C-alpha positions in Angstrom: 0.0 0.0 0.0 2.8 2.5 0.9 4.6 2.0 -2.4 1.4 2.8 -4.3 1.0 6.0 -2.2 4.6 7.0 -2.9 4.0 6.3 -6.6 0.9 8.5 -6.7 2.7 11.2 -4.9 5.6 11.0 -7.3 3.1 11.4 -10.2 1.8 14.5 -8.5 5.4 15.6 -8.0 4.7 18.1 -5.3 5.3 16.1 -2.1 8.0 13.5 -2.6 11.4 13.9 -4.2 11.4 10.8 -6.3 14.7 11.2 -8.2 17.9 12.4 -6.8 19.0 15.9 -7.9 22.2 16.5 -9.7 24.9 18.0 -7.6 27.4 20.8 -8.1 30.6 21.9 -6.5 30.6 25.1 -4.5 33.5 27.1 -3.2 33.4 29.7 -0.5 33.3 33.4 -1.3 36.6 34.5 -2.6 37.7 31.1 -3.7 38.0 29.9 -7.4 36.8 26.5 -8.6 39.2 25.0 -11.0 38.6 21.3 -11.9 37.7 19.4 -8.8 39.2 21.8 -6.2 38.8 25.3 -4.8 41.8 27.7 -4.8 42.3 30.8 -2.8 44.8 33.2 -4.4 46.2 35.2 -1.4 46.3 39.0 -1.8 48.8 39.5 1.0 52.5 38.6 0.7 53.8 36.6 3.6 56.6 34.2 4.7 56.3 30.6 3.7 55.5 29.3 7.2 52.8 32.0 7.7 51.3 31.1 4.2 51.0 27.5 5.4 49.3 28.6 8.6 46.9 30.9 6.8 45.8 28.0 4.6 45.3 25.8 7.6 43.1 28.6 9.1 41.1 28.5 5.9 40.7 24.7 6.4 42.9 24.1 3.4 46.6 23.5 2.6 49.2 25.3 0.6 49.0 24.4 -3.1 50.4 21.0 -4.1 49.5 20.0 -7.6 48.5 16.4 -8.2 48.6 16.5 -12.0 50.5 18.4 -14.6 47.2 19.7 -15.9 46.3 21.1 -12.5 49.7 22.7 -12.2 49.4 24.5 -15.5 45.8 25.6 -15.0 46.3 27.0 -11.5 49.7 28.6 -12.2 48.2 30.3 -15.3 45.7 32.0 -13.0 48.3 32.9 -10.4 49.1 36.6 -9.9 51.1 38.2 -12.7 54.7 39.5 -12.3 55.0 38.3 -8.7 56.4 35.3 -6.9 53.9 32.8 -5.4 54.8 30.1 -2.8 54.1 26.5 -3.8 54.0 23.7 -1.2 57.6 22.5 -2.0 60.7 22.6 0.1 64.2 21.2 -0.3 65.4 19.2 2.7 69.2 19.2 3.3 69.8 15.5 3.2 67.6 14.7 0.1 68.4 15.0 -3.5 64.9 16.1 -4.6 62.7 18.6 -2.9 59.6 17.4 -1.1 56.0 18.4 -1.4 54.3 19.5 1.9 51.5 16.9 1.2 51.6 13.4 -0.4 50.5 13.0 -4.0 52.3 15.9 -5.6 53.5 15.6 -9.2 57.1 14.6 -10.0 59.2 17.7 -9.4 60.8 17.3 -12.8 57.5 18.2 -14.4 57.7 21.8 -13.0 59.0 24.6 -15.1 62.4 25.2 -13.3 64.7 28.0 -14.4 67.4 25.3 -15.0 65.6 22.1 -15.7 68.2 19.7 -17.1 69.7 18.2 -15.2 67.5 19.0 -12.2 69.9 19.9 -9.4 68.4 22.0 -6.6 71.6 24.0 -6.5 71.1 25.1 -10.1 67.6 26.5 -9.2 68.6 28.7 -6.3 68.7 26.1 -3.5 71.1 26.6 -0.6 71.1 26.2 3.1 69.3 29.5 3.4 67.0 29.2 0.3 65.0 26.1 0.6 61.3 27.1 -0.2 60.1 27.0 -3.8 58.1 29.7 -5.5 56.6 30.2 -8.9 57.0 33.3 -11.0 54.2 34.1 -13.5 54.4 36.6 -16.4 53.4 36.8 -20.0 57.0 36.2 -21.1 58.1 33.6 -18.6 57.0 31.2 -16.0 59.4 29.4 -13.7 60.1 27.8 -10.3 63.1 28.8 -8.2 64.1 28.5 -4.5 64.0 31.5 -2.2 64.6 32.3 1.4 61.5 31.0 3.4 61.3 34.3 5.2 60.8 36.2 1.9 57.4 38.0 1.6 55.6 36.3 -1.3 52.1 35.5 -2.3 50.5 32.0 -1.9 47.7 29.8 -3.0 45.6 27.6 -0.8 43.7 24.5 -2.0 40.8 22.5 -0.7 37.9 20.3 -1.7 34.7 22.1 -2.6 31.3 21.5 -0.9 29.0 19.3 -2.9 25.5 20.7 -3.0 22.3 19.4 -4.6 21.0 21.3 -7.7 17.4 22.3 -7.0 14.8 21.9 -9.7 14.2 25.2 -11.5 17.5 26.7 -10.1 19.3 29.5 -11.8 21.9 27.0 -13.3 19.2 25.1 -15.2 17.9 28.3 -16.8 21.3 29.0 -18.4 
């Protein structure tokens, strides 16, 4: 009896939501949706450690790309003619720099100033310059190591909130 009632109500369509709505990804105000993630392009220059903490306060983490496509898309939208921290540091004992989170792309896929062969020393790394930043301009884009206390911009990354699309919503009218 109950299934018949539900069926009738579905036919009427006003009382029971019979079919699940599609969903969409939503980023908080000030964030940009690119692919499957939200990105916050910081408007204040800060030290690397402070940039990491600011991202944590925003319930996110400093930008660590998980694909070459993501790297290219996000860096193309980064601020022009300035340096932007990325979540990459060179640790003294290791040959290659390490991402601040697991899953980062191979560092040889980045657009280093001196890419071949990839030696951190050829790209600005020293005992006092161990944090990587990206420079974006029309003419050139590259990654280089800088002193972690340098005042640079940063990008935070987090997952979007998935929300249901409502019938008759603005998105459906477009």
